[in-house]
LUMLUMDREN-2810 file (N, C-alpha, C; in Angstrom, 1 decimal):
<atoms>
<atom><aa>D</aa><ch>A</ch><at>N</at><xx>71.4</xx><yy>92.9</yy><zz>113.6</zz></atom>
<atom><aa>D</aa><ch>A</ch><at>CA</at><xx>70.2</xx><yy>94.4</yy><zz>113.5</zz></atom>
<atom><aa>D</aa><ch>A</ch><at>C</at><xx>70.5</xx><yy>95.5</yy><zz>112.5</zz></atom>
<atom><aa>S</aa><ch>A</ch><at>N</at><xx>69.7</xx><yy>95.1</yy><zz>111.7</zz></atom>
<atom><aa>S</aa><ch>A</ch><at>CA</at><xx>69.8</xx><yy>95.9</yy><zz>110.3</zz></atom>
<atom><aa>S</aa><ch>A</ch><at>C</at><xx>69.8</xx><yy>97.4</yy><zz>110.5</zz></atom>
<atom><aa>D</aa><ch>A</ch><at>N</at><xx>69.5</xx><yy>98.0</yy><zz>111.6</zz></atom>
<atom><aa>D</aa><ch>A</ch><at>CA</at><xx>69.5</xx><yy>99.5</yy><zz>111.9</zz></atom>
<atom><aa>D</aa><ch>A</ch><at>C</at><xx>71.0</xx><yy>99.8</yy><zz>112.3</zz></atom>
<atom><aa>Y</aa><ch>A</ch><at>N</at><xx>71.7</xx><yy>98.9</yy><zz>113.1</zz></atom>
<atom><aa>Y</aa><ch>A</ch><at>CA</at><xx>73.0</xx><yy>99.3</yy><zz>113.2</zz></atom>
<atom><aa>Y</aa><ch>A</ch><at>C</at><xx>73.8</xx><yy>99.0</yy><zz>111.9</zz></atom>
<atom><aa>A</aa><ch>A</ch><at>N</at><xx>73.7</xx><yy>97.8</yy><zz>111.1</zz></atom>
<atom><aa>A</aa><ch>A</ch><at>CA</at><xx>74.5</xx><yy>98.0</yy><zz>109.7</zz></atom>
<atom><aa>A</aa><ch>A</ch><at>C</at><xx>74.3</xx><yy>99.1</yy><zz>109.1</zz></atom>
<atom><aa>D</aa><ch>A</ch><at>N</at><xx>73.1</xx><yy>99.9</yy><zz>108.8</zz></atom>
<atom><aa>D</aa><ch>A</ch><at>CA</at><xx>72.7</xx><yy>101.0</yy><zz>108.2</zz></atom>
<atom><aa>D</aa><ch>A</ch><at>C</at><xx>73.9</xx><yy>102.3</yy><zz>109.0</zz></atom>
<atom><aa>L</aa><ch>A</ch><at>N</at><xx>73.8</xx><yy>102.1</yy><zz>110.1</zz></atom>
<atom><aa>L</aa><ch>A</ch><at>CA</at><xx>74.7</xx><yy>103.2</yy><zz>110.7</zz></atom>
<atom><aa>L</aa><ch>A</ch><at>C</at><xx>75.9</xx><yy>103.1</yy><zz>110.6</zz></atom>
<atom><aa>F</aa><ch>A</ch><at>N</at><xx>76.4</xx><yy>101.6</yy><zz>110.7</zz></atom>
<atom><aa>F</aa><ch>A</ch><at>CA</at><xx>77.9</xx><yy>101.5</yy><zz>110.4</zz></atom>
<atom><aa>F</aa><ch>A</ch><at>C</at><xx>78.2</xx><yy>101.8</yy><zz>108.9</zz></atom>
<atom><aa>E</aa><ch>A</ch><at>N</at><xx>77.5</xx><yy>101.6</yy><zz>107.9</zz></atom>
<atom><aa>E</aa><ch>A</ch><at>CA</at><xx>77.8</xx><yy>101.9</yy><zz>106.7</zz></atom>
<atom><aa>E</aa><ch>A</ch><at>C</at><xx>77.7</xx><yy>103.5</yy><zz>106.3</zz></atom>
<atom><aa>E</aa><ch>A</ch><at>N</at><xx>77.1</xx><yy>104.3</yy><zz>107.0</zz></atom>
<atom><aa>E</aa><ch>A</ch><at>CA</at><xx>76.9</xx><yy>105.7</yy><zz>106.9</zz></atom>
<atom><aa>E</aa><ch>A</ch><at>C</at><xx>78.3</xx><yy>106.1</yy><zz>107.6</zz></atom>
<atom><aa>I</aa><ch>A</ch><at>N</at><xx>78.7</xx><yy>105.5</yy><zz>108.4</zz></atom>
<atom><aa>I</aa><ch>A</ch><at>CA</at><xx>79.8</xx><yy>106.1</yy><zz>109.4</zz></atom>
<atom><aa>I</aa><ch>A</ch><at>C</at><xx>81.0</xx><yy>105.5</yy><zz>108.4</zz></atom>
<atom><aa>W</aa><ch>A</ch><at>N</at><xx>81.4</xx><yy>104.2</yy><zz>107.7</zz></atom>
<atom><aa>W</aa><ch>A</ch><at>CA</at><xx>82.4</xx><yy>103.4</yy><zz>107.2</zz></atom>
<atom><aa>W</aa><ch>A</ch><at>C</at><xx>82.4</xx><yy>103.7</yy><zz>106.0</zz></atom>
<atom><aa>G</aa><ch>A</ch><at>N</at><xx>81.0</xx><yy>103.8</yy><zz>105.2</zz></atom>
<atom><aa>G</aa><ch>A</ch><at>CA</at><xx>80.9</xx><yy>103.8</yy><zz>103.5</zz></atom>
<atom><aa>G</aa><ch>A</ch><at>C</at><xx>80.3</xx><yy>102.6</yy><zz>103.3</zz></atom>
<atom><aa>P</aa><ch>A</ch><at>N</at><xx>79.7</xx><yy>102.7</yy><zz>102.2</zz></atom>
<atom><aa>P</aa><ch>A</ch><at>CA</at><xx>79.0</xx><yy>101.3</yy><zz>101.7</zz></atom>
<atom><aa>P</aa><ch>A</ch><at>C</at><xx>79.9</xx><yy>100.2</yy><zz>101.5</zz></atom>
<atom><aa>G</aa><ch>A</ch><at>N</at><xx>79.7</xx><yy>99.1</yy><zz>101.6</zz></atom>
<atom><aa>G</aa><ch>A</ch><at>CA</at><xx>80.2</xx><yy>97.7</yy><zz>101.5</zz></atom>
<atom><aa>G</aa><ch>A</ch><at>C</at><xx>81.2</xx><yy>97.4</yy><zz>102.6</zz></atom>
<atom><aa>S</aa><ch>A</ch><at>N</at><xx>81.2</xx><yy>98.4</yy><zz>103.5</zz></atom>
<atom><aa>S</aa><ch>A</ch><at>CA</at><xx>82.2</xx><yy>98.3</yy><zz>104.7</zz></atom>
<atom><aa>S</aa><ch>A</ch><at>C</at><xx>82.0</xx><yy>97.0</yy><zz>105.5</zz></atom>
<atom><aa>L</aa><ch>A</ch><at>N</at><xx>80.3</xx><yy>96.5</yy><zz>105.5</zz></atom>
<atom><aa>L</aa><ch>A</ch><at>CA</at><xx>80.2</xx><yy>95.1</yy><zz>106.1</zz></atom>
<atom><aa>L</aa><ch>A</ch><at>C</at><xx>80.0</xx><yy>94.0</yy><zz>105.2</zz></atom>
<atom><aa>D</aa><ch>A</ch><at>N</at><xx>81.3</xx><yy>94.2</yy><zz>104.3</zz></atom>
<atom><aa>D</aa><ch>A</ch><at>CA</at><xx>81.0</xx><yy>92.9</yy><zz>103.3</zz></atom>
<atom><aa>D</aa><ch>A</ch><at>C</at><xx>81.8</xx><yy>91.6</yy><zz>104.0</zz></atom>
<atom><aa>W</aa><ch>A</ch><at>N</at><xx>81.4</xx><yy>91.4</yy><zz>104.8</zz></atom>
<atom><aa>W</aa><ch>A</ch><at>CA</at><xx>81.9</xx><yy>90.2</yy><zz>105.8</zz></atom>
<atom><aa>W</aa><ch>A</ch><at>C</at><xx>82.2</xx><yy>89.1</yy><zz>104.9</zz></atom>
<atom><aa>E</aa><ch>A</ch><at>N</at><xx>81.4</xx><yy>88.5</yy><zz>104.2</zz></atom>
<atom><aa>E</aa><ch>A</ch><at>CA</at><xx>81.2</xx><yy>87.2</yy><zz>103.5</zz></atom>
<atom><aa>E</aa><ch>A</ch><at>C</at><xx>82.3</xx><yy>87.3</yy><zz>102.2</zz></atom>
<atom><aa>N</aa><ch>A</ch><at>N</at><xx>82.5</xx><yy>88.5</yy><zz>101.5</zz></atom>
<atom><aa>N</aa><ch>A</ch><at>CA</at><xx>83.6</xx><yy>88.6</yy><zz>100.6</zz></atom>
<atom><aa>N</aa><ch>A</ch><at>C</at><xx>84.9</xx><yy>89.0</yy><zz>101.0</zz></atom>
<atom><aa>D</aa><ch>A</ch><at>N</at><xx>85.1</xx><yy>89.8</yy><zz>102.2</zz></atom>
<atom><aa>D</aa><ch>A</ch><at>CA</at><xx>86.3</xx><yy>90.6</yy><zz>102.4</zz></atom>
<atom><aa>D</aa><ch>A</ch><at>C</at><xx>86.3</xx><yy>90.5</yy><zz>104.1</zz></atom>
<atom><aa>F</aa><ch>A</ch><at>N</at><xx>86.2</xx><yy>89.5</yy><zz>104.8</zz></atom>
<atom><aa>F</aa><ch>A</ch><at>CA</at><xx>86.2</xx><yy>89.4</yy><zz>106.1</zz></atom>
<atom><aa>F</aa><ch>A</ch><at>C</at><xx>87.5</xx><yy>90.1</yy><zz>106.7</zz></atom>
<atom><aa>E</aa><ch>A</ch><at>N</at><xx>88.7</xx><yy>89.7</yy><zz>106.2</zz></atom>
<atom><aa>E</aa><ch>A</ch><at>CA</at><xx>90.0</xx><yy>90.0</yy><zz>106.3</zz></atom>
<atom><aa>E</aa><ch>A</ch><at>C</at><xx>89.9</xx><yy>91.7</yy><zz>106.6</zz></atom>
<atom><aa>G</aa><ch>A</ch><at>N</at><xx>89.7</xx><yy>92.0</yy><zz>105.2</zz></atom>
<atom><aa>G</aa><ch>A</ch><at>CA</at><xx>89.6</xx><yy>93.6</yy><zz>105.2</zz></atom>
<atom><aa>G</aa><ch>A</ch><at>C</at><xx>88.8</xx><yy>94.2</yy><zz>105.8</zz></atom>
<atom><aa>T</aa><ch>A</ch><at>N</at><xx>87.7</xx><yy>93.9</yy><zz>106.3</zz></atom>
<atom><aa>T</aa><ch>A</ch><at>CA</at><xx>86.6</xx><yy>94.7</yy><zz>106.7</zz></atom>
<atom><aa>T</aa><ch>A</ch><at>C</at><xx>87.0</xx><yy>94.6</yy><zz>108.4</zz></atom>
<atom><aa>Y</aa><ch>A</ch><at>N</at><xx>87.6</xx><yy>93.6</yy><zz>108.9</zz></atom>
<atom><aa>Y</aa><ch>A</ch><at>CA</at><xx>88.4</xx><yy>93.4</yy><zz>110.1</zz></atom>
<atom><aa>Y</aa><ch>A</ch><at>C</at><xx>89.3</xx><yy>94.0</yy><zz>110.2</zz></atom>
<atom><aa>E</aa><ch>A</ch><at>N</at><xx>90.2</xx><yy>94.6</yy><zz>109.2</zz></atom>
<atom><aa>E</aa><ch>A</ch><at>CA</at><xx>91.3</xx><yy>95.4</yy><zz>109.3</zz></atom>
<atom><aa>E</aa><ch>A</ch><at>C</at><xx>90.9</xx><yy>96.8</yy><zz>109.5</zz></atom>
<atom><aa>R</aa><ch>A</ch><at>N</at><xx>89.8</xx><yy>97.4</yy><zz>108.8</zz></atom>
<atom><aa>R</aa><ch>A</ch><at>CA</at><xx>89.2</xx><yy>98.6</yy><zz>108.9</zz></atom>
<atom><aa>R</aa><ch>A</ch><at>C</at><xx>88.5</xx><yy>98.9</yy><zz>110.2</zz></atom>
<atom><aa>I</aa><ch>A</ch><at>N</at><xx>87.9</xx><yy>97.9</yy><zz>111.0</zz></atom>
<atom><aa>I</aa><ch>A</ch><at>CA</at><xx>87.3</xx><yy>98.2</yy><zz>112.3</zz></atom>
<atom><aa>I</aa><ch>A</ch><at>C</at><xx>88.5</xx><yy>98.3</yy><zz>113.1</zz></atom>
<atom><aa>A</aa><ch>A</ch><at>N</at><xx>89.2</xx><yy>97.3</yy><zz>113.1</zz></atom>
<atom><aa>A</aa><ch>A</ch><at>CA</at><xx>90.3</xx><yy>97.0</yy><zz>114.0</zz></atom>
<atom><aa>A</aa><ch>A</ch><at>C</at><xx>91.3</xx><yy>98.5</yy><zz>114.5</zz></atom>
</atoms>
C-alpha cells in the first residue's frame, strides 16, 4: 500500500523502506 509507504517515509525518513538494498538495516530501524 503506497499510502502507508509514504506515511512510513514521513516518520522514518526517505529511504527508510529500502528493503531491496538494506533489508537488515531497515529491519533494525523498525525493530
